[in-house]
N, C-alpha and C positions, 0 to 999 in steps of 0.2 A: 782584819784577816781576809784575803781573798779566797773566795770560794772554789773549790776543787772541782776540776772538770770533770765529769762523769767519762767512761769510756777507758780507752787502751789508747797510748800515745803512739799509735801506728802513723808512720811517715812514707809517703810515696805516693804514685800515680796510679788508678785504675783507669783503663781506658773502656769506657760504654759503646755499646753500638746503639742509640738509643733510636726505639720505635716511634711510631706517630702516636699520637693522643695521649701523652703525657708531657708533662712540663720539665724542664730541666733543673728545676728546684727538687720537684720529686723524685727525680733520678738521684741528684746528690742525696736526699734524704735517706732514699732505701741503700745507696753504698755505706753512708756512715752507719748505720742500723746493721749491716749485714758485717762488717766489718769491726762494729762495736768501737768505733773510732770516736775519739774525744773531737776532733776539728775536721770539717771537709769545705770544700768550694770547687767549683768550675771554672774553666778557661774559656769563657765565651759562650752564651745563651743561643740555644736552638729554640725556634718558635715551637709550640706544642705538637703543631701538625708535620714539622719535619722530623727527620731520621738522619743517624749518622754519627760520625765520631762525636761525642763529649768525653773529654778528658777529665775526671775526679781527681782533685787534690786532697790531700789528705795530711794532717800534722804540719809537719815544718813544709812540705812541699807546697803549703799554700803560701807563702812566701814567694815561690816562683812564678806564681801564676801571672804575674802581670808580662812574663817572657814569652808564656806561649800564647796570651791576648793579642800583644803583639806583632805575631810570628805570621806569617802568610797562610793561608787558607783555600781550600779547593770546594767548591758546590759545583754539583750536576745538579739542573733543575729541567723542568718542563714549562713552557710559556704557552698559555691558553690565549690564542691569537682571537681577537674580535669581541672580549668583554670585559670592563672594567668591573670592579668591584669594589664593597667599603673598605675591604681589608687588605687589597692586592694580593691576595692569594683565593683559593678555591672555599675556604671557611664563609668570606664576605655573600653579602647579597648584589648580585648584579645592578650595576646604576647606569651604565650604559653599553650601547652594541653595535656593531659594525658589521655589514655585509663586506667588507674591503679584507683583501687576503695578500699580502706582500708574497714576491719570489721570493726565493732562496737566496739570489743575488742582491734583492732589495736590503734582506734582513742582514745580509754578510757586511753589505757597506755601511748599515746603520750600527752597527757594532763597533765600528772605529772610535764613534763620538764616546764610548762608554770605558775607552781604554786608557792608561795613565794616570795623571794626577785628574780627578772630575769631581766637580761638587754635586752633592747628592743630598735631596730632601728626603727625611726620613718617612715613612707611612705616617696615614693618622693613627692609625692603631700600632702605637710602638711604646717603646719603654722610656723615650725621651721626656725629661722633665720640661713642665711648660708651668713657669710660676709657682713651681713647688707640686705641682698634680703630676702623675704620670698623664702623657698624651694618651693611651688608652682609655684612661678611666673620664678621661674628657669626649674622647670620641664616642663610647657607650653612652654616655649620656646625649648624645644627639646634636651636640656642639660642633663647628668645624672652625680649626685653627690654623693660624700661619706658622710653618715649622721652617727655623733656619737653614739654609743648605751648609753641609758639611763636606770636608775634602774625604776624598776615599781614592787609596791606590790599587788600581786593577792592574796587576801583571799581565792577565790573558783571559779572554772573553772569545769564546770559538763555538761554533754550531757542531755540535755532533751528530745528532739525525732530524729529519723532516718527516714524522709517521702519517703526518696529513696535513691538508691546507689549515686545519685548526690549531696546529699544536707544531711547536720546534723545540728540540732539547738543546740545552746549553751548557757548556763547562766554564766555570771562571773561579780564577786565581787572584785573591785580593787580600789585602791588608785588613787592619783592626776597623770595626765600625760602619761595616757597610751591611746594607739591606739589600738581599736579592731581590724581595717584592720590590722595591723600589726601582732595581734596574728592569724588572718586567715591565710595571707603569710604565717608565718614562719609554723604553723603547718601544711598546705600543705604541703611545701617544707620536712618539718620534716617526713611526710608520704609517699614522693615520687611522689605525683600526683597533687601537687599545690593546690591552694584556693585562693577565694576571699570573701569578704562579700556581699552577696547578700540582705540583708536588717538590721536593726539593730533600735533598740528600748532602750532607756534608761529607765527602770521602776521606780528607784529612785536614788536620790541624797541626801545623808546626811540625813536630817530631812523630805524633800520634795518627794512625791511619783507621777507617773504620772496619776493616776486614781483622784486625789483630784485637778487634773488643769484643767486649763480651755481651751475650744479650740478658736483656732483666730478667729471662728466664733460667739463663746460667746462674746469673747472681744470687736469685732465691735458692735455687737447689743447692749452690756453695755456702749460704751465708752460715757465719760464725764455726766456719770447719777451716781448719789450717789449710786446707789446700786454695782456698782462697786467698790467703796471706801471699801464696808464692804464686800469684797471679799479678801481684802489686810491681810495679815497675820502680828504679830508683826514684830519689828526689832529684839527683843531678838530670835527669833527661830533661828536665824543664830547664836546661841551661844550656841546652845543647847549641844555641846561636851566640852563646858567649866562650871567650877564650878562657881556657883554664890556665892556671898557676898556680904549681904545687910550692907549698909553704914550709919553711922550715920549722921543728919542732916547738922552738921558741915562738916563731910566727904564730903558730896556728894556737899556742895557748893565749897569747895575746889577741889574737882575733876574736877568738870565744867570748870574750869579756868586751868586744865590741871596740877594742883596741886597733889603732893602726898595727899590722904584723907585717914582718919580712916575708916576702916570697922568693924564688928562684928566679934568676934573669931571663926573660924571653924578649919575643919582638914585639909585644903588646906596648902599643904609644904610650906615653905620659898621659893623663886626664880620660884613658879608656875605661869604659866599664868593663870586669873580668870577675870570675870566682876564683877564689882559693880553695884548695883540696888537701888534704894532709892523710894518708894512707887510703888514698883512694875517694875518702868521702868528702863531699862539700861541706868547707867550715864556713865561708862568707861570701858576701856577694858585695862588691865595692869598686872603687876608683882607682886604678893604678898611679902610683907617682915613686919614681924614683926608689924601684926596689921593694916598696911597700903597698901594701892593698889597705885604701883605707875605708872600711866596712860601713855597708849602708842597710845590709840585712844579715844577720846572724844567724845560723842553724843551728839549734840547741837539741842534740838527738843523744838517747842514753848509750 
């Protein structure tokens, strides 16, 4: 017999404005405790020193996490010019320095190489797996490794401000799998002056933005109260980038059992991914084929 999960079957999204100095996992654990939820996860890790939007999925909303992970995200960050560090951010030890300082125009020109489809080598201190081990564990042991370059889509990368010769503030909109620390590292290398991230903030991620997020203090104050439940956003928020197909009553019943179900006609193309709704609630995600949705994920809510 399967062991029953502890907690309530809460489903939805809670948007957190993560502070510096706490891990993404710690935020998820705090949210799960505060809501007494059975299950929780997040859509995209932030480094402990980073701040900003961390979208926490509860219950059935965890099935929509991949769609937020795949969505575009926006980062505001400060690059410290003239220094390279072991971690490519301010938490690491300085390993190289340069007196060279590029002009604003030189920085603006260099940013062009980081837009569009680029190949990016993750930082040595990252969660990438190398022969079954996390890269950061290998790096902490003092070993260097060669990490394979990975593709990254950068929609936009612009200068926000240049407060002094040592710093430049940038804003980047990119797809999944990007490392802002690698952008700072490679930008500094390209400019011949070294560089690392001084601070980093994720301002929005898919449909979620940091300004609408709760602080850890607010979550603590509202923990295990009905008011915190009212701050949950619907499971359907995580499906914002997919087309919606209303299901017939019979179709919804079939979809809930994991079978193809009839949906109302729409302009969705054959073979396109979409989600089916019934009475305003998501029933399933799947592939549309000739009037039916063939489910890949089914949402089981009371």
